[in-house]
C-alpha positions in Angstrom: -5.4 -17.0 -0.3 -7.7 -16.2 -2.9 -10.6 -17.3 -5.4 -9.8 -17.9 -9.2 -12.9 -15.8 -11.6 -14.1 -18.2 -13.9 -13.1 -15.8 -16.8 -9.5 -16.1 -15.6 -9.6 -19.8 -15.1 -11.5 -20.2 -19.0 -8.7 -18.6 -20.3 -5.9 -19.7 -18.9 -7.4 -23.5 -19.5 -8.0 -22.5 -23.6 -4.4 -21.9 -23.4 -3.3 -25.0 -21.8 -5.3 -27.3 -23.9 -4.3 -25.7 -27.1 -1.0 -26.3 -26.3 -1.6 -30.1 -25.2 -3.0 -30.3 -29.0 -0.4 -28.5 -30.4 2.0 -30.9 -28.8 -0.1 -34.4 -29.5 -1.1 -33.2 -32.9 -0.4 -37.0 -34.3 -3.3 -38.1 -32.1 -6.1 -35.7 -33.7 -5.6 -37.6 -37.2 -8.7 -39.5 -38.0 -9.4 -43.1 -38.1 -6.9 -43.2 -34.8 -7.6 -46.7 -33.1 -9.1 -46.7 -29.7 -6.1 -46.4 -27.5 -4.4 -44.0 -29.2 -7.8 -41.6 -28.6 -7.2 -43.0 -25.4 -3.8 -41.8 -25.1 -4.7 -37.9 -26.3 -7.8 -37.9 -23.7 -5.4 -38.7 -20.7 -3.1 -35.7 -22.0 -5.6 -33.4 -22.2 -6.6 -34.2 -18.9 -2.6 -34.0 -17.6 -2.8 -30.6 -18.9 -6.2 -29.3 -17.2 -4.4 -31.0 -13.6 -1.2 -29.8 -14.0 -3.2 -25.9 -14.3 -5.8 -26.3 -12.0 -3.7 -28.5 -9.0 -0.4 -27.3 -9.3 2.6 -26.0 -6.2 -0.1 -22.3 -6.3 -3.5 -23.9 -6.9 -5.4 -26.2 -4.9 -8.9 -27.6 -5.5 -11.3 -27.8 -2.3 -14.6 -29.8 -2.2 -16.8 -29.5 0.3 -17.8 -32.2 2.9 -20.6 -34.9 2.0 -24.2 -34.1 3.7 -26.4 -36.8 3.5 -27.4 -39.1 0.5 -29.0 -38.9 -2.5 -30.5 -41.6 -5.2 -27.2 -41.0 -6.8 -24.9 -41.9 -3.8 -23.2 -39.5 -1.7 -24.4 -35.6 -1.9 -21.6 -32.9 -2.0 -22.1 -29.5 0.2 -22.9 -26.5 -1.5 -21.1 -23.3 -0.8 -22.6 -20.9 0.7 -25.4 -23.1 1.9 -23.9 -26.2 3.5 -20.3 -24.6 3.9 -19.0 -21.0 4.3 -17.6 -19.5 0.7 -13.8 -19.9 0.2 
């Protein structure tokens, strides 16, 4: 197990988004209805999720540590939780 560098993830995400946009070009035309824009957002979100959370990768979150004015506060890597 190893941590994925942000630069590598950025490149992979850019390629994934460009591919998703290419598959959904019809949704990029101007003057689309709001629900059609939602379809494009859903397609882009699916592309990101398929890249980040797949058979060989997982998203990991720290435990909740206390509360703030906005709700539960997630811990921070290297402070509340050991670095992955």
